[in-house]
N, C-alpha and C positions, 0 to 999 in steps of 0.2 A: 651249683658251679657249672658254667657253660662248657660244653665239649668243644675242644679245639683240634682242628685237623690240619696237618701240614704235609705237603708233598713237594718233592724236589725230583728233577729228572734222574734217571739211573744211568742209562747207557752213555749219555753225553758226558757225565762226570768221569766215567772211566776213560773214555776216549780222550777227553781233554786233558786228563792227568798224565796219561801216557805220552801224548803229543807234546805237552809242555816239557817233560823230562827229556824227550827225544830232541826237541829244539835246542834246549840248553846244552845238552851233550854234544850235538853236532856243531853248534856255533863255538862252543869251548875248544873242541879239537881243531876246527878251522883257525880259530884265533891263535891257538898255540903253534900251529904249523905255518902260519903267515911269515914268521921270521926267517924261515929257511926256504927260499924259493930260487929256482935257477933262471928266472925271467929277467933278472936284473933290476927288478923293482925293489925298492928298499922300504920295508915295513918296520915301523917302530913299535916300541912297547905300547904306546898310546893307541895305535891302530889294532893291536892284539886285544887290548882291553875293550876298546870300542866294539869289536866283533863279539866278544863274550857278552857285553852289555846289551847289544842288539838282540842276541839270543834270549837273554832274560826278559827283555821287553816284549818280544814276540810270544814268549811263554806266558807272560802275564795277560796279554791280549787273548790268548787261547783259554786261559783260565776264567776269563769273564764269562764264558759259555756254562760255567758251573754255577753261576749266581742265580738263575731263576728259581723262584720259590712261590707257592701259593699257600696262604694260611687263612683259615676261615674259622668263624665261630658263630654263635647265635645272632650276633649283631650285624655282621658282614664278612667281607672277604678282602684280603690284601693280596695283590698280585705284584710281585717283583720280578721283572724281566731283566734282560742283560743290563740296560742302562736305567730304566725308569722303574718307579714304584708307585702304586695307586691303591687307595683304600675306597671301597665301595660298601655302602649300607645295602642289605638284601632288598630293601624297598626300591633301590635304584636299578636293580638287575632284573631284567625280564626273564632270562633263563641261562642255564649253562649248556653250551652245545659243543659238539664235536663233529663238524661237517665232513661228509665223505670226501676223502682225498686230502684232508687238511693235515698239517704236520703237528698241530697242537690244538688244544681245546680253546674255547673262548667264552667270554661273558657277553651275553647280548644285552645291549643297553637301549634306552629309548632313542627315537629319531634315527633308526638304522645304524646306530653306531655300535661297535663292539671292541673289546680289549682281548688281545691274545693272551693266553695263559701258557707261556713257554715252558712252565715246570711240568706240564702234562702233555707229553710228547707221544705221538703214535708209535714210535719205535719201542716204547716201553710196555706195549701191549696190555698185559693184565694189570700192571701197576697204573696205567692210564685209565683203564676201565674202573678200577677201584676208586681212583681219585675223582673221576666224573660223578660216579654214584654217590660218593660221600658229599660232594659239593652240591649235587642235586638235592640230596636228603635235607641238608642244612637250609638250602634255599626254600625248599617246600615247607619245612618246619617254621621258618621265619616269616613266610608270606601267608600262611593259612591261619 
């Protein structure tokens, strides 16, 4: 049975979760307070609901940052970033790199192309090091 490794970012998941809760709370409070304003503007119930829904939509957008994941096994690697997901056979990957100053690791592909691995982020330090080492080991085992 092949070994499967999976990594997801750590710090951004915490920050995004807290931010999403904060956005919903703030927009809910603002939405509820809209009905009572001394400016003379009349806000209806639909405006209050729209404000709360806007907070929920923004929170959902922030939570998209928790989506990145990298999953690898003996055959290849699957990289899921915020919007896209790709699967690569190890034979198609030249190497796994983490360039100096980069925010996240990447898969180096032929023809000077690469795919960012947003699940392996520099801010996660030791977690990122472990992820790159595990991916490199699987790549080395599959290509030798």
